[in-house]
C-alpha positions as CSV (number, residue, x, y, z in Angstrom):
1,M,65.7,55.5,197.1
2,K,68.6,57.8,197.7
3,A,70.0,58.5,201.2
4,Q,68.0,61.0,203.2
5,P,69.3,63.8,205.4
6,H,69.1,62.6,209.0
7,I,66.1,63.7,211.0
8,P,66.5,62.6,214.6
9,A,64.0,59.8,215.4
10,L,62.2,60.0,218.7
11,H,64.3,57.2,220.2
12,D,67.4,59.4,219.9
13,A,66.3,61.6,222.9
14,T,63.0,60.3,224.2
15,Q,63.7,61.4,227.8
16,L,64.5,64.9,226.7
17,S,61.4,65.4,224.5
18,P,58.7,67.9,225.6
19,V,56.3,64.9,226.0
20,A,58.6,63.3,228.6
21,R,59.2,66.6,230.4
22,F,55.5,67.7,230.6
23,K,53.7,64.4,231.0
24,R,51.2,64.4,233.9
25,K,50.5,60.9,235.2
26,D,47.1,61.9,236.4
27,D,46.1,63.1,232.9
28,P,47.1,60.3,230.3
29,Y,45.0,62.0,227.6
30,W,46.7,65.3,227.9
31,H,43.5,67.3,228.5
32,W,45.4,69.8,230.5
33,L,46.6,71.3,227.3
34,E,43.2,72.8,226.8
35,N,43.8,75.3,229.5
36,R,45.1,78.3,227.5
37,D,45.8,80.3,230.7
38,D,48.2,77.7,232.1
39,P,51.7,79.0,231.4
40,E,52.9,75.4,231.1
41,V,50.9,75.0,227.9
42,V,52.8,77.8,226.2
43,R,56.1,76.3,227.4
44,F,55.1,72.9,226.1
45,L,54.3,74.3,222.7
46,E,57.4,76.4,222.5
47,Q,59.6,73.4,223.4
48,A,57.8,71.3,220.8
49,N,58.6,74.0,218.3
50,Q,62.2,74.0,219.3
51,E,62.3,70.2,218.9
52,S,60.7,70.6,215.4
53,T,63.3,73.2,214.5
54,A,66.1,70.9,215.5
55,C,64.6,68.1,213.5
56,F,64.3,70.3,210.5
57,A,67.9,71.7,210.8
58,P,69.3,69.3,208.2
59,L,66.5,70.3,205.8
60,E,66.9,74.1,206.1
61,P,69.0,74.5,203.0
62,L,66.3,72.6,201.1
63,V,63.6,74.8,202.7
64,E,65.3,77.9,201.4
65,T,65.9,76.4,198.0
66,L,62.2,75.6,197.7
67,Y,61.2,79.0,198.9
68,A,63.5,80.8,196.5
69,G,62.2,78.5,193.7
70,H,58.6,79.4,194.5
71,L,59.4,83.1,194.4
72,A,61.2,82.7,191.1
73,R,58.2,81.0,189.5
74,R,55.7,83.6,190.6
75,E,54.9,87.1,189.5
76,L,55.4,89.0,192.7
77,A,54.0,92.3,191.7
78,V,50.3,91.6,191.2
79,D,47.5,93.8,189.8
80,G,44.0,92.6,190.5
81,L,41.2,92.5,187.9
82,R,39.6,96.0,187.5
83,T,35.9,96.0,188.3
84,P,33.7,99.0,187.4
85,L,30.9,100.1,189.6
86,D,28.5,103.0,188.9
87,H,31.0,105.8,189.3
88,H,34.5,104.3,189.8
89,T,36.6,101.3,188.8
90,Y,38.2,99.4,191.6
91,W,41.2,97.1,191.8
92,S,44.0,96.0,194.0
93,E,47.8,96.2,193.6
94,T,50.3,94.1,195.6
95,A,53.9,95.3,195.4
96,H,56.6,92.8,194.7
97,D,57.9,93.0,198.2
98,A,54.6,93.4,200.0
99,D,52.5,90.9,201.9
100,Y,49.2,92.7,201.5
101,P,47.4,94.6,198.7
102,I,46.5,98.3,198.4
103,W,43.1,99.0,196.9
104,W,42.7,101.7,194.4
105,R,40.0,103.3,192.3
106,H,39.6,105.8,189.5
107,P,36.6,107.5,187.9
108,N,35.1,105.3,185.2
109,H,36.1,107.7,182.4
110,N,39.4,109.0,183.8
111,A,41.9,106.3,184.5
112,S,44.7,108.7,185.3
113,Q,42.9,110.1,188.4
114,R,43.6,107.2,190.8
115,E,42.8,107.3,194.5
116,C,43.9,105.0,197.3
117,V,40.8,103.3,198.9
118,L,42.4,101.0,201.5
119,D,46.1,100.4,202.2
120,V,46.1,97.0,203.8
121,Q,49.9,96.7,203.7
122,A,50.2,99.9,205.8
123,R,47.6,98.7,208.3
124,A,49.5,95.4,208.8
125,L,52.8,97.1,209.6
126,H,52.3,96.8,213.4
127,H,50.6,93.4,213.5
128,D,51.9,89.9,213.2
129,F,48.6,88.9,211.6
130,M,46.2,90.8,209.4
131,E,43.0,89.7,207.6
132,V,40.5,92.0,205.9
133,A,37.5,89.7,205.7
134,D,34.9,91.8,204.0
135,M,34.6,95.2,202.3
136,A,31.4,97.2,201.6
137,I,31.3,100.3,199.4
138,A,28.4,102.7,199.8
139,P,26.0,102.8,196.9
140,D,27.0,106.3,196.0
141,E,30.7,105.2,196.6
142,S,31.2,108.0,199.2
143,W,32.6,105.7,201.9
144,L,34.1,102.3,202.5
145,A,33.6,99.9,205.4
146,W,35.6,96.8,206.2
147,T,36.1,94.2,208.9
148,E,39.6,93.5,210.1
149,D,41.1,90.8,212.3
150,T,44.6,91.3,213.7
151,N,44.9,88.2,215.8
152,G,43.7,85.3,213.7
153,D,40.9,84.4,216.1
154,E,38.1,85.5,213.7
155,N,36.9,88.3,216.0
156,F,36.6,91.3,213.7
157,D,36.6,95.1,214.2
158,L,34.6,97.4,211.9
159,F,36.3,100.3,210.3
160,L,34.9,103.1,208.0
161,R,36.7,105.6,205.8
162,V,35.1,108.5,204.0
163,L,36.4,108.6,200.5
164,P,38.6,109.9,199.0
165,D,40.8,111.2,201.8
166,G,39.2,110.5,205.2
167,E,41.0,108.8,208.0
168,P,40.0,105.3,208.9
169,R,37.9,105.1,212.1
170,R,36.9,102.1,214.2
171,L,33.2,101.9,214.6
172,L,32.7,98.6,216.4
173,N,34.7,95.8,218.1
174,D,34.3,92.0,218.2
175,I,31.8,91.5,215.4
176,G,31.4,88.9,212.7
177,P,33.2,89.1,209.3
178,E,30.2,89.9,207.0
179,L,29.1,93.4,205.9
180,C,26.4,94.6,203.5
181,C,25.3,98.1,202.6
182,A,21.6,99.2,202.3
183,E,20.8,101.5,199.4
184,D,20.2,104.6,201.5
185,N,24.0,105.4,201.7
186,R,24.0,105.5,205.5
187,T,22.9,102.0,206.7
188,L,25.3,99.1,207.2
189,L,24.4,95.6,208.1
190,F,26.7,93.3,210.1
191,T,26.7,90.2,212.2
192,R,27.5,89.5,215.9
193,Y,28.6,86.4,217.7
194,D,27.2,84.6,220.8
195,D,29.4,83.3,223.6
196,T,30.5,80.3,221.4
197,Q,31.5,82.5,218.5
198,R,28.4,81.5,216.5
199,P,27.1,84.3,214.3
200,D,23.7,84.5,215.9
201,S,22.4,88.0,215.1
202,I,22.2,90.5,212.3
203,W,22.4,94.2,213.1
204,R,21.7,97.5,211.4
205,L,24.2,100.4,212.0
206,D,23.5,104.1,211.1
207,I,26.9,105.3,210.2
208,G,25.9,109.0,210.8
209,S,24.5,108.7,214.3
210,G,26.4,105.5,215.3
211,E,23.2,103.9,216.6
212,S,22.7,100.2,216.0
213,A,19.7,97.9,216.3
214,C,19.2,94.2,216.1
215,L,17.3,93.1,213.0
216,F,17.3,89.3,213.6
217,R,18.4,86.9,216.3
218,E,18.7,83.2,215.9
219,A,18.0,81.2,219.1
220,D,18.7,77.7,217.7
221,A,22.3,76.9,218.5
222,E,22.6,74.7,215.4
223,F,22.0,77.7,213.1
224,W,24.3,80.5,211.8
225,V,23.2,83.8,210.3
226,G,24.5,85.4,207.2
227,L,23.6,88.4,205.0
228,G,23.7,89.6,201.5
229,K,22.0,91.8,198.8
230,T,20.5,90.7,195.5
231,R,22.5,91.8,192.4
232,S,19.4,93.8,191.4
233,R,20.2,95.9,194.6
234,A,16.5,95.8,195.5
235,W,16.5,93.4,198.5
236,L,18.6,92.7,201.5
237,V,18.6,89.0,202.3
238,L,19.0,87.8,205.9
239,E,19.7,84.0,206.0
240,T,19.8,81.6,208.9
241,A,21.0,78.1,208.2
242,S,22.2,74.9,209.8
243,K,24.1,72.2,207.8
244,D,20.8,70.9,206.4
245,T,18.1,73.5,206.9
246,S,17.7,77.2,206.0
247,E,15.4,80.1,206.1
248,C,15.5,83.5,204.4
249,H,14.1,86.9,205.4
250,L,13.8,90.0,203.2
251,I,14.2,93.7,203.7
252,P,13.8,96.3,200.9
253,A,17.3,97.6,200.4
254,A,16.1,101.2,200.0
255,A,14.1,101.0,203.2
256,P,16.3,99.2,205.7
257,D,14.1,100.3,208.7
258,T,11.5,97.9,207.4
259,P,11.0,94.8,209.6
260,P,12.3,91.6,207.9
261,R,9.8,89.4,206.2
262,C,10.2,85.6,206.2
263,V,10.1,84.1,202.8
264,R,9.1,80.6,204.0
265,E,9.5,79.3,207.5
266,R,12.1,76.6,208.0
267,V,11.3,72.9,207.5
268,K,13.8,70.4,208.9
269,G,16.0,69.1,206.1
270,V,14.9,71.8,203.6
271,E,17.5,74.2,202.3
272,Y,16.7,77.2,200.1
273,G,18.3,80.4,198.8
274,L,17.0,83.0,196.4
275,E,17.8,85.6,193.8
276,H,15.8,88.5,192.4
277,R,14.8,90.1,189.1
278,P,12.1,92.8,189.0
279,G,8.8,91.2,189.6
280,H,10.1,87.7,190.6
281,F,12.2,85.8,193.0
282,Y,14.1,82.6,191.9
283,I,14.4,80.0,194.7
284,L,16.9,77.2,194.6
285,H,15.7,74.5,197.1
286,N,15.7,70.8,197.9
287,Q,12.2,70.3,199.1
288,D,11.2,66.9,197.5
289,A,14.2,67.4,195.3
290,P,17.4,66.0,196.9
291,H,19.6,67.4,194.1
292,F,17.9,70.8,194.2
293,Q,15.5,72.4,191.7
294,L,14.8,76.0,190.7
295,D,11.4,77.6,191.4
296,V,10.0,81.0,190.7
297,A,7.7,83.2,192.8
298,A,6.0,86.6,192.3
299,E,7.8,89.4,194.1
300,S,4.7,90.2,196.1
301,T,4.3,86.5,197.3
302,P,7.8,85.1,197.7
303,G,6.6,82.1,199.6
304,E,4.5,80.8,196.8
305,W,6.8,78.8,194.6
306,A,6.2,77.3,191.1
307,P,8.7,75.1,189.2
308,L,11.0,76.6,186.7
309,L,13.8,74.1,186.3
310,D,12.9,70.5,187.3
311,H,14.9,68.2,189.5
312,Q,17.4,66.0,187.6
313,E,18.7,62.6,188.6
314,Y,22.3,63.1,187.6
315,L,22.7,66.8,188.2
316,T,22.9,68.9,191.4
317,L,22.0,72.6,191.1
318,E,24.5,74.5,193.2
319,G,23.8,78.1,192.7
320,V,21.7,80.8,190.9
321,D,22.8,84.3,189.8
322,A,20.2,86.7,188.4
323,F,20.7,89.4,185.8
324,A,18.2,91.6,183.9
325,W,18.1,89.2,181.0
326,G,17.9,86.0,182.9
327,L,19.9,83.6,185.1
328,V,23.3,81.9,185.4
329,I,23.0,78.4,187.0
330,T,25.9,76.6,188.6
331,E,25.3,72.8,188.2
332,R,27.4,69.7,188.9
333,D,27.3,66.6,186.8
334,H,27.4,63.5,189.1
335,R,28.8,61.2,186.6
336,E,31.7,63.4,185.4
337,A,32.3,65.1,188.8
338,Q,32.4,68.3,186.8
339,V,31.0,71.8,187.4
340,H,29.2,73.6,184.6
341,L,27.7,77.0,184.1
342,S,24.3,77.3,182.2
343,V,22.8,80.5,181.0
344,V,19.0,80.7,181.1
345,A,17.6,83.5,179.0
346,L,14.3,84.8,180.4
347,D,13.9,87.9,178.2
348,T,12.6,85.8,175.4
349,A,9.2,84.3,174.6
350,T,10.2,81.0,176.2
351,P,13.2,80.3,178.5
352,I,16.3,79.2,176.7
353,K,19.0,77.3,178.5
354,R,22.5,76.6,177.2
355,R,25.8,75.6,178.8
356,L,28.9,77.7,178.5
357,P,32.0,75.9,177.2
358,L,34.6,74.4,179.4
359,P,38.3,75.2,178.7
360,E,39.1,71.6,179.5
361,A,37.9,68.8,181.7
362,P,38.3,68.3,184.6
363,C,38.5,72.0,185.5
364,S,37.1,74.8,187.7
365,L,34.7,77.2,186.2
366,I,32.9,79.9,188.3
367,L,31.1,83.2,187.6
368,G,33.6,85.9,188.5
369,D,32.9,89.3,190.0
370,T,30.1,90.7,187.8
371,P,28.2,93.3,189.8
372,D,26.5,94.9,186.8
373,F,22.9,93.7,186.8
374,D,22.3,94.7,183.2
375,T,25.5,93.4,181.6
376,R,25.5,90.8,178.9
377,R,29.2,90.2,179.3
378,L,30.0,87.7,182.0
379,R,33.3,87.5,183.8
380,L,34.4,83.9,184.2
381,H,37.2,82.4,186.3
382,E,38.8,79.3,184.9
383,E,41.6,77.1,186.1
384,S,42.7,73.4,186.4
385,F,45.6,71.4,187.7
386,T,47.5,72.4,184.5
387,L,45.9,75.7,183.6
388,P,46.9,78.7,185.7
389,P,44.0,80.9,186.8
390,R,42.6,83.2,184.2
391,W,39.6,85.5,183.8
392,I,37.6,85.5,180.7
393,E,34.9,87.9,179.5
394,H,32.2,86.0,177.7
395,D,29.8,88.0,175.4
396,L,26.4,86.4,175.5
397,D,25.3,88.0,172.2
398,T,28.3,86.8,170.1
399,D,29.8,84.1,172.3
400,A,33.1,85.9,171.8
401,R,35.6,85.2,174.6
402,R,38.2,87.9,175.6
403,L,41.1,87.2,178.0
404,L,41.0,89.8,180.8
405,K,43.8,88.5,183.0
406,A,45.9,85.4,183.4
407,Q,48.4,84.4,186.1
408,P,51.9,84.3,184.6
409,V,54.2,81.4,185.6
410,H,58.0,81.5,185.3
411,G,60.8,79.1,185.8
412,D,61.9,75.7,184.4
413,L,58.6,73.9,184.4
414,A,55.8,75.4,182.2
415,P,52.1,74.4,182.7
416,E,52.1,72.8,179.3
417,Q,54.8,70.3,180.4
418,L,52.3,68.9,182.9
419,V,49.6,66.3,182.3
420,C,46.5,65.6,184.3
421,H,44.2,62.6,184.1
422,R,41.5,61.1,186.3
423,L,41.4,57.5,187.7
424,W,38.4,55.8,189.2
425,A,39.1,53.8,192.4
426,E,36.7,51.1,193.5
427,A,35.6,51.6,197.2
428,H,34.9,48.9,199.7
429,D,31.2,49.0,198.8
430,G,31.8,49.1,195.0
431,E,31.3,52.8,194.6
432,R,33.6,54.5,192.0
433,I,35.8,57.3,193.6
434,P,37.3,60.0,191.3
435,V,41.0,60.4,191.8
436,S,42.8,63.3,189.9
437,V,46.5,63.0,189.1
438,V,48.9,65.7,187.9
439,A,52.6,65.1,187.1
440,R,55.3,66.0,184.6
441,G,54.4,64.7,181.2
442,D,57.9,63.2,180.7
443,L,57.6,61.1,183.8
444,I,54.1,59.9,184.2
445,E,54.5,57.0,181.7
446,Q,57.9,55.9,183.0
447,G,56.7,54.0,186.0
448,P,55.6,54.5,189.6
449,L,56.4,57.9,191.0
450,P,56.7,59.2,194.6
451,T,53.2,60.6,195.2
452,L,51.4,63.1,197.5
453,L,47.7,62.3,198.0
454,Y,45.4,65.1,199.2
455,G,41.9,64.9,200.5
456,Y,39.2,66.8,202.5
457,G,35.9,65.1,202.4
458,A,33.4,67.1,204.6
459,Y,30.7,69.7,204.5
460,G,29.9,69.0,200.9
461,E,33.0,71.0,199.9
462,V,34.3,70.3,196.4
463,L,37.9,69.9,195.3
464,D,37.5,71.2,191.8
465,P,40.9,71.4,190.1
466,W,43.1,74.3,191.1
467,F,46.5,75.4,189.9
468,S,49.4,75.9,192.4
469,V,52.7,77.6,191.8
470,A,54.1,76.1,195.0
471,R,53.1,72.6,193.8
472,L,55.5,73.1,190.8
473,E,58.4,72.7,193.2
474,L,57.3,69.1,194.0
475,L,56.3,68.3,190.4
476,S,59.6,69.5,189.0
477,R,61.4,67.0,191.4
478,G,59.4,64.1,190.1
479,V,56.5,63.9,192.6
480,A,53.0,63.1,191.4
481,F,50.2,65.1,193.0
482,A,46.8,63.3,193.5
483,V,43.5,64.4,194.9
484,A,41.0,61.8,196.3
485,H,37.5,63.2,195.7
486,V,36.0,61.2,198.6
487,R,32.4,61.0,199.8
488,G,31.5,63.7,202.3
489,G,32.7,66.3,199.8
490,G,30.5,67.6,197.0
491,D,32.5,66.5,194.0
492,R,29.7,64.3,192.6
493,G,26.9,66.5,193.8
494,E,24.6,66.4,196.8
495,P,24.3,62.6,197.0
496,W,28.1,62.4,197.3
497,Y,28.0,64.7,200.3
498,L,25.2,62.8,202.0
499,A,27.0,59.5,201.5
500,G,29.9,60.7,203.6
501,K,28.4,62.3,206.7
502,L,26.7,61.2,209.9
503,A,26.1,57.5,209.8
504,H,28.1,57.2,206.5
505,K,31.2,59.1,207.6
506,E,33.4,56.0,207.5
507,N,33.0,56.0,203.7
508,S,35.2,59.1,203.5
509,F,38.1,57.2,205.1
510,R,37.6,54.0,203.1
511,D,37.4,56.1,199.9
512,F,40.7,57.8,200.7
513,L,42.5,54.5,201.2
514,A,40.8,53.1,198.0
515,A,42.3,56.1,196.1
516,R,45.7,55.3,197.5
517,H,45.5,51.7,196.4
518,A,44.2,52.7,193.0
519,L,47.2,54.9,192.4
520,V,49.4,51.9,193.0
521,A,47.3,49.5,191.0
522,N,47.4,51.9,188.0
523,G,51.1,52.3,188.1
524,V,51.1,55.9,189.1
525,A,52.4,55.7,192.7
526,D,55.4,53.9,194.2
527,T,53.8,51.8,197.0
528,Q,56.7,52.6,199.4
529,R,56.7,56.4,198.6
530,I,53.1,57.7,199.1
531,A,52.6,60.6,201.5
532,A,49.3,62.1,202.6
533,Y,48.1,65.7,203.3
534,G,45.0,66.8,205.1
535,A,44.0,70.1,206.7
536,S,41.2,70.8,209.2
537,A,38.5,68.3,208.4
538,G,40.9,66.9,205.9
539,G,43.2,66.2,208.9
540,L,40.5,64.1,210.3
541,L,40.2,62.2,207.0
542,V,44.0,61.5,206.8
543,S,44.5,60.7,210.5
544,A,41.5,58.3,210.6
545,S,42.8,56.6,207.5
546,L,46.2,56.2,209.2
547,N,44.5,54.5,212.2
548,L,42.9,52.1,209.7
549,E,46.0,51.4,207.6
550,P,49.1,53.0,209.2
551,D,51.4,51.3,206.6
552,A,49.6,52.8,203.6
553,F,51.7,56.0,203.7
554,C,55.3,56.7,204.4
555,A,54.5,60.1,205.9
556,A,51.7,62.6,206.4
557,V,51.2,66.3,207.0
558,L,48.3,67.1,209.3
559,D,47.6,70.8,209.2
560,V,45.3,72.2,212.0
561,P,43.7,68.7,212.0
562,F,40.3,68.0,213.6
563,V,41.3,64.9,215.5
564,D,39.6,65.1,218.9
565,V,36.1,64.7,217.4
566,L,34.2,63.1,220.2
567,R,35.5,65.4,223.0
568,T,35.0,68.5,220.9
569,M,31.4,67.5,219.9
570,E,30.7,66.9,223.6
571,N,31.6,70.5,224.5
572,P,28.8,72.8,223.4
573,D,30.7,75.8,224.6
574,L,33.3,75.5,221.9
575,P,32.9,77.4,218.6
576,L,31.3,75.4,215.8
577,T,30.2,72.4,218.0
578,T,26.4,72.8,218.2
579,A,26.2,74.0,214.6
580,E,28.0,70.8,213.5
581,Y,25.6,68.3,215.0
582,S,24.1,67.8,211.6
583,E,27.5,67.1,210.1
584,W,29.0,64.7,212.6
585,G,26.1,63.8,214.9
586,N,24.9,64.9,218.4
587,P,26.9,62.8,220.9
588,N,24.0,63.3,223.4
589,E,22.4,60.6,221.3
590,P,24.0,57.2,222.2
591,E,24.2,55.9,218.6
592,A,25.8,59.1,217.3
593,K,28.3,59.0,220.2
594,R,29.2,55.4,219.4
595,R,29.7,56.3,215.7
596,I,31.9,59.3,216.4
597,R,34.0,57.4,219.0
598,D,34.5,54.6,216.5
599,Y,36.4,56.9,214.1
600,S,37.6,59.9,216.2
601,P,41.4,59.7,215.6
602,L,42.4,60.4,219.2
603,D,40.0,57.8,220.5
604,N,41.4,55.1,218.2
605,L,45.2,55.3,218.6
606,V,46.8,51.9,219.1
607,A,50.3,50.6,219.8
608,Q,51.4,50.2,216.2
609,P,54.0,51.8,214.0
610,Y,52.8,55.1,212.5
611,P,54.4,56.9,209.5
612,T,56.5,60.0,210.0
613,L,54.1,62.9,210.8
614,F,54.4,66.6,210.7
615,L,51.6,68.2,212.7
616,Q,50.7,71.9,212.5
617,G,48.5,74.0,214.8
618,S,47.8,77.7,215.4
619,W,47.5,79.4,218.8
620,H,44.6,81.6,217.8
621,D,42.6,79.0,215.9
622,S,39.0,79.2,216.9
623,R,37.9,76.4,214.6
624,V,40.3,73.6,215.4
625,P,41.9,74.6,218.7
626,Y,45.7,74.3,219.0
627,W,45.3,71.5,221.6
628,E,44.0,69.0,219.0
629,P,47.3,68.6,217.1
630,A,49.2,69.1,220.4
631,K,47.4,66.2,222.0
632,L,47.9,64.0,218.9
633,Y,51.6,64.8,219.0
634,A,51.9,64.0,222.7
635,R,50.0,60.7,222.6
636,L,51.6,59.4,219.4
637,T,55.0,60.3,220.8
638,E,54.3,58.2,223.8
639,I,53.0,55.3,221.7
640,V,56.0,55.4,219.3
641,S,58.5,55.6,222.1
642,Q,57.3,52.2,223.3
643,L,57.9,50.5,220.0
644,P,61.1,48.7,219.0
645,A,63.7,51.2,217.7
646,E,63.4,50.1,214.1
647,Q,59.7,50.9,214.1
648,R,59.9,54.4,215.5
649,R,59.3,57.4,213.1
650,P,59.6,61.1,213.9
651,I,56.4,62.8,215.1
652,M,56.9,66.6,214.9
653,L,54.6,69.5,216.0
654,R,54.9,73.1,215.0
655,T,52.4,75.6,216.5
656,D,52.2,79.1,214.9
657,M,51.7,81.4,217.9
658,A,50.6,84.4,215.8
659,A,48.1,82.8,213.4
660,G,44.6,81.4,213.2
661,H,42.9,78.5,211.3
662,G,44.2,79.6,207.9
663,G,47.8,79.9,209.0
664,A,50.0,82.9,208.3
665,S,48.2,85.9,206.8
666,G,51.2,87.5,205.1
667,R,51.9,85.8,201.7
668,F,55.7,85.6,202.2
669,K,55.5,83.8,205.5
670,A,52.7,81.6,204.2
671,W,54.9,80.6,201.2
672,H,57.9,80.0,203.5
673,D,55.7,77.7,205.7
674,N,54.7,75.9,202.5
675,A,58.3,75.4,201.6
676,R,58.9,73.8,205.0
677,Q,56.0,71.4,204.4
678,D,57.4,70.5,201.0
679,A,60.9,70.0,202.3
680,F,59.5,67.5,204.8
681,L,57.5,65.7,202.1
682,L,60.5,65.5,199.8
683,W,62.6,64.1,202.6
684,A,59.9,61.5,203.4
685,L,59.6,60.6,199.7
686,G,63.4,60.1,199.4
687,L,63.9,63.2,197.2
688,A,65.4,65.6,199.6
689,D,68.8,65.6,197.8
690,N,67.5,64.7,194.4
691,E,67.3,67.9,192.3
692,V,65.8,66.8,188.9
693,P,65.8,69.4,186.1
694,A,62.4,69.8,184.6
695,D,63.7,69.1,181.1
696,R,65.5,65.8,182.0
697,P,63.8,62.5,183.0
698,R,64.8,60.9,186.2
């Protein structure tokens, strides 16, 4: 390992650290940091930021090199895929020096007559943060509505602009992100929060009169509401759901004053969703079908279901999209941990089901933005760890595939110089855990590489392969990137999710460590140079794994990490808490409380050496409050300061005071933040001063 630039260890200036300055002897767990209104909290975070900046000073040249390299690899001026609606074609353009896009349109048969629909870049000029969460265009395309957050706290304002040249006007403050237009060209549906920022109600707004009315309110604190419209444009769908139970209500889209009709009343543990074709609803559900099955119901009796596609043992049905001719089914093969799209033709004498081809495996494949209910040309989005994102038009009549758009990649490391393969790690209980690996093809066979291991492992979220331009900066310098597809995620279908939640949550942590050990056993990773990365619930995954085996990793990045699990779940006034009982457990139940306490990272810190850590939080984060990484920083700093000098490693905290859960909203700041993370990782992996040309082996 080559010499590393010096980062001051904590023992260099323990008494001067923010932790030493702000420690309160009557509060050893640092709970006082939860008081956002205490000016000492901001001072503590600002001084921790200053300490982090000082620690990073030797790495700043590398940060700037990585940032410049990222920009050089990327096409900075980006035109979005053009999508035709009834009257106009819509797309976005982001200028090479802009953080945000401008949305445009032109009449379907006159591409030269372009009109600006929404200039997000201009709206962001006077804000440190800008997120447009949802956009809704009137059915006759005469106006556009959108929700906008300028703080990062996920409280949104509703704006409307009459097209083509009206001035934007704010209609409502502090609502939820989702919008949906009825088919009468004057009614807009939106959501509101309760006091814990839970979307608990769906409202109807008359944009002419400004009058609003509540359509549906959810009283159960474990349920969130959402809204949508079928692709047929015939029905508005009001959904209320917890983590394991759901219920849908229907309103005719052309008659939004109609009271909602419940499709089928909720049953604990039963999830369902639906799509529509004239005459029928198609219901995807898990009643007596743990991997989900597809049923059909007459439009007049949507609660009376009959089987259409049976439940399958090795396949989870994840989604259904309806078209005039039939259905597109998203399904996941448990054995391959691979998503597939199947087309079911219903405009024939008997249903015909066939799978669309994969560009490679493993890969990501999803149905792209295809709003036309009658089209027989599907838009598909494809990508993998070695395939940059591309959009394909697939003709169902001829099976011809036409490339619509592909993300270009520049620089000294081309996607075809990368290789990806999948390992299978053996977990503590004998289960096989998929582990994806991507690296430079000229290095992967030459021996163990410094490696970054990534994981998430919650909510049934899948980590299907994704391409990253920023990742090329690590790969070009000889780092292997690996993904642990642990239980608790959905990578091997619904059973995989269920095997990593509630009473089975520890499987996620054990799986992550098994993935780490498999990388070493298979000759991929250098056992002394493996770093870990986890964000949000992935931060819980990584930090709990560090408590179990602190010497498994040389360093870790914990980004907005969910680490104070027990205390958070015991506070029903916080956003997300009550809605997450079915994910983590209700600590009011003694057994659930014991389980959570046994793995909650902040409740299991011990006096042992920890690897170098870079913790990141956001002041406006309403999902994982800033104080969770701040508490972890404070308590680990105290622990490490008591160790012998040779066992102390830096613990750094950086809090973005102008961002929310997702970090910076502007793309250039986000890319620069990513470069800082990568500089830290390269330093920790011993590569901070090791520039390896992509065309020359190390």
